[in-house]
N, C-alpha and C positions, 0 to 999 in steps of 0.2 A: 288733926283738924277736929275742932269741937263741934257737936251737933246739939242744937237746942229744938225741942219739940213744943209746940204750943197747940192744945186741943188733942193731945194723944188720949187723954182720958175718955173722950166721946167715942172712941172706936172700942169694938169688942177685942177679945184677945186674939182671934184668928186675924183680924185686920192689923192688929199692932204687930204681930209676928211677920206678917206679910211685908208691911212697910218697913220695918227694920231689916229684912233680908234684902229687899230691893234696894234700899238706900246704902247699905253697906257695899253691894256689888258696884253701885254707881259711883260711890265715893273714891274707888281706885283711880278713875280717870280724872276727876276733879281735884284730887290731891297733887297730882303731877302738874297740872295747869296752873293751879293757884295754891301754893303752899302757905302755910301760917295764916289761915282764915278761919272764920266761924260761919257755920252755917245754921240758919234759923228757919225752921219750916212750921208753917201755920196750917192746921188740918181743920176743915169744917165739913160736916155732914149736912145734906139737904134732902128733902123728900123722904123722911125716914118713914112715913106712915105706910108706903107701899111695899111691894116685894123687894124693890131695889132702892139704894139711895144713891144720890149723886155726891161726889167727893170734890171739893174745892181745894186746891192747895196753893199756897203763896210761899216762895222761898227767897231769902234774903242771904246773900254771901258778903260778909264783912270782911274786907282786906284792909290791912293799915293804909294803903295807897287809894284804894277805890272801892265802890260798893255796887254789887250787880243784884238784880231782882228779877223773878220770873213769876208767872202764875198760871195754872192750868185748872180745868174742869172736866172730869170724866165720869162715867158710870162705873167704870172699874178702877179699883185703887192701883194695881200694879201698872196700868197704862198711863194713870195721871202722873205717878212718879217718874216714869220714864220720860213723859212728855216734858216735865218741868225741868229735868237734868239736861235734856236736848236743848231747851231754850236757855238755860244758864250757860251751856257751852257755847252755843252760838254767840251769845252776848260777850262772852270772855274773849273768844276769837275775833269778834269784831273791834273790841276795844284795844286788843294787844296785836293788831294786824302789822303794825310797823315794825 
């Protein structure tokens, strides 16, 4: 499964390592559910001037037969990634219920 990141350069090195690690762990489940797909993740940072910044993630899973999308916003990057993969998984289960 191919992964494409948009906005990864806006993250510092520590955040980039964290997001890669969390996504690789979450991809194991997603590969089983929807093989032969491409995952596109858009990352945006907001409220950069304070001590913390808010992360906004948008994910799109392109499958040859259908397309899934999800988005999440959190103050912590790993939590945002886990949340977006949960939403993608729920959407996949909802569409392939039959």
